[in-house]
C-alpha positions in Angstrom: -9.6 1.6 -2.3 -11.7 4.2 -0.7 -10.1 7.0 1.4 -12.9 9.2 2.8 -12.7 12.9 3.6 -9.4 13.6 2.0 -8.6 16.7 -0.1 -5.7 17.3 -2.5 -4.1 20.4 -1.0 -3.2 21.8 -4.4 -6.7 21.3 -5.9 -8.2 24.6 -4.9 -10.8 24.8 -7.7 -11.7 21.1 -7.7 -13.6 19.5 -4.8 -12.8 16.1 -3.4 -16.3 15.0 -4.5 -15.5 16.0 -8.1 -12.2 14.1 -8.0 -13.9 11.1 -6.6 -16.7 11.3 -9.1 -14.2 11.3 -11.9 -12.4 8.2 -10.6 -15.8 6.4 -10.2 -16.6 7.3 -13.8 -13.3 5.7 -14.9 -14.2 2.6 -12.9 -17.7 2.4 -14.6 -16.0 2.7 -18.0 -13.8 -0.3 -17.2 -16.9 -2.3 -15.9 -18.6 -1.6 -19.2 -15.8 -3.3 -21.1 -14.9 -6.2 -18.8 -14.8 -7.4 -15.2 -13.2 -4.6 -13.2 -11.2 -6.6 -10.8 -10.6 -10.1 -12.1 -9.3 -12.5 -9.5 -6.0 -14.4 -9.7 -3.2 -11.8 -9.8 -0.3 -12.6 -7.5 3.0 -10.7 -7.9 6.1 -12.9 -8.2 8.7 -10.4 -7.2 9.2 -7.9 -4.4 10.5 -4.5 -5.3 13.1 -4.6 -2.6 14.5 -7.8 -4.1 14.7 -6.3 -7.5 16.5 -3.2 -6.2 19.0 -5.5 -4.4 19.6 -7.7 -7.4 19.8 -5.2 -10.1 20.7 -1.9 -8.3 24.3 -2.1 -9.4 23.7 -3.5 -12.9 24.2 -1.1 -15.9 22.0 -0.8 -19.0 24.1 -3.0 -21.2 24.2 -5.8 -18.6 20.4 -5.6 -18.1 19.9 -5.8 -21.8 22.0 -8.9 -22.0 20.3 -10.5 -19.0 16.8 -9.9 -20.2 15.7 -10.6 -16.6 11.9 -10.7 -16.2 10.0 -9.3 -13.2 6.4 -9.3 -12.1 5.4 -6.9 -9.4 2.2 -5.5 -7.8 1.8 -2.2 -5.9 0.3 1.3 -5.6 0.9 4.0 -8.2 2.5 7.0 -6.4 3.7 9.0 -9.4 2.8 9.2 -13.1 3.9 11.1 -16.2 3.2 10.7 -19.9 5.3 11.4 -23.0 3.5 10.8 -26.2 3.1 7.1 -26.6 5.0 6.3 -23.5 4.0 6.4 -19.8 6.1 6.3 -16.7 4.6 5.3 -13.4 6.3 4.7 -10.0 4.9 1.7 -8.2 5.3 1.1 -4.5 4.9 -2.2 -2.7 5.6 -3.0 0.9 9.3 -2.8 0.5 10.2 0.0 -2.0 9.5 1.8 -5.2 10.4 1.1 -8.8 9.6 2.8 -12.1 7.4 1.1 -14.7 7.9 2.0 -18.4 4.7 1.5 -20.4 4.8 1.9 -24.2 1.8 1.7 -26.5 3.6 -0.5 -29.1 4.6 -3.0 -26.4 1.3 -3.2 -24.4 -1.1 -2.8 -27.2 -3.7 0.0 -27.8 -6.4 -1.2 -25.3 -4.1 -1.8 -22.4 -2.1 1.4 -23.0 -5.3 3.5 -23.3 -6.5 2.1 -19.9 -3.1 2.7 -18.3 -3.2 6.3 -19.3 -6.3 6.8 -17.2 -4.5 5.6 -14.0 -4.8 7.8 -10.9 -2.4 8.1 -8.0 -3.3 5.4 -5.5 -4.5 2.8 -8.0 -3.2 -0.7 -7.4 -1.6 -2.3 -10.5 0.3 -5.3 -11.6 3.2 -5.1 -14.0 5.1 -7.8 -15.9 8.1 -7.1 -18.0 11.9 -6.9 -18.5 14.4 -5.1 -16.3 16.0 -2.1 -18.0 17.5 1.3 -17.4 16.1 4.4 -19.0 18.3 7.1 -20.7 18.6 8.9 -17.4 19.8 5.7 -15.7 16.6 4.9 -13.8 16.1 1.2 -13.0 12.8 0.3 -14.5 10.5 -2.4 -15.7 9.8 -2.3 -19.4 6.3 -3.6 -19.2 4.7 -5.9 -21.7 1.9 -6.9 -19.3 -0.3 -4.5 -17.3 -3.2 -5.1 -15.0 -5.4 -2.8 -12.9 -5.8 -4.7 -9.6 -8.0 -2.2 -7.7 -9.1 1.4 -8.3 -8.4 4.1 -5.7 -11.7 6.0 -5.6 -10.6 9.0 -3.5 -7.6 11.2 -4.0 -4.6 10.7 -1.7 -3.0 13.5 0.3 -0.9 16.0 -1.6 2.5 14.6 -2.3 4.9 17.2 -1.0 3.1 18.0 2.3 1.9 14.5 3.1 -0.8 13.7 5.6 -0.3 16.1 8.6 -3.7 16.3 10.2 -3.3 14.3 13.5 -7.0 13.4 13.7 -7.0 11.9 10.2 -3.7 10.1 10.8 -5.0 8.2 13.8 -8.5 7.6 12.7 -7.5 6.5 9.2 -4.2 4.6 9.8 -4.4 3.1 6.3 -4.1 6.5 4.7 -1.3 7.4 7.1 0.6 4.3 6.0 0.3 5.3 2.4 1.1 9.0 2.8 3.9 8.7 5.3 6.3 5.8 4.5 8.3 6.3 7.7 5.3 5.2 9.7 5.6 1.7 8.1 9.2 1.6 9.2 8.1 2.3 12.8 5.5 -0.4 12.7 8.0 -2.9 11.3 10.5 -2.0 14.0 7.9 -2.5 16.7 6.9 -5.9 15.2 10.5 -7.1 15.2 11.0 -6.0 18.8 7.8 -7.8 20.0 8.8 -10.9 18.0 12.3 -10.8 19.5 10.9 -10.5 23.1 8.4 -13.3 22.4 11.1 -15.6 20.9 13.5 -14.9 23.8 10.8 -16.0 26.4 9.5 -19.0 24.4 13.0 -20.4 24.0 13.2 -20.4 27.8 10.0 -22.4 28.4 7.4 -19.6 28.8 4.0 -20.2 27.3 1.9 -17.2 26.1 -1.8 -17.3 27.1 -4.4 -14.8 25.9 -6.8 -13.5 28.5 -10.2 -11.7 28.2 -10.0 -8.0 27.2 -13.2 -7.2 29.1 -13.7 -8.6 32.5 -16.0 -8.2 35.5 -13.2 -7.7 38.0 -10.4 -5.2 37.2 -7.0 -6.8 36.9 -3.7 -7.0 35.0 -2.0 -4.0 36.6 -2.2 -1.4 39.3 -3.4 1.4 37.0 -6.9 2.8 37.2 -9.0 0.6 34.8 -11.1 1.9 32.0 -14.8 1.1 32.7 -17.6 0.5 30.2 -21.1 -0.9 30.1 -22.1 -4.0 28.1 -25.6 -3.1 26.8 -26.6 -6.6 25.7 -25.5 -8.2 29.0 -26.5 -5.1 31.1 -23.4 -5.3 33.2 -20.4 -3.2 34.0 -17.0 -4.4 32.6 -13.4 -3.2 32.9 -10.8 -3.1 30.1 -7.9 -5.4 31.0 -4.6 -3.5 31.2 -2.3 -6.3 30.0 -3.9 -8.5 27.2 -1.6 -11.5 27.7 0.2 -13.4 30.4 3.3 -15.5 30.2 3.3 -18.7 32.3 
């Protein structure tokens, strides 16, 4: 995934171009060994469901259950300890820790996992467990790089604060500021609720043209533009849908 024009705020001595070049070099190394992004990966489980199912289960119970999980998501944290690697993976509904061990994954998969960067999209397959500190985790015996993030994400602690970037690159805003996703979900539920309320009462939703020759849709002053190919003036419709 490419996120242009972003700098790590704590990387004073390393430019964004250098960081991106390093990530691209990792991608080329993967391409030299195999197909970089093989098709066919589809996560079976959602992180939110795993947290709900096993959030109250202790280590001994998880060991007895030996419940398997398969997730896909974005790497938002990473730390290595010898022959073990801990990554935090975030999908659309939450975050969970992945525990990757060299003796369990195999040398090739583990060596590739160690080169992961924040922002990379991965797939994990393994068994639910708790670490010594009690952290609910997936003890991975399967790992897959789904897509490489080719540009560094905003610095973790300060997030993405530049208003211009937030509105021009909404995809980065959604990654860096999880609360924005909550607002978008809330709005979607509100719109869906209003639409369902009206549909149940016999209304029919009809889409209307966004650009039109005659201003309409509301009493507000319309936005005017010029259609070069048609060589004609058009007005932006105020309300993009009608209910009949």
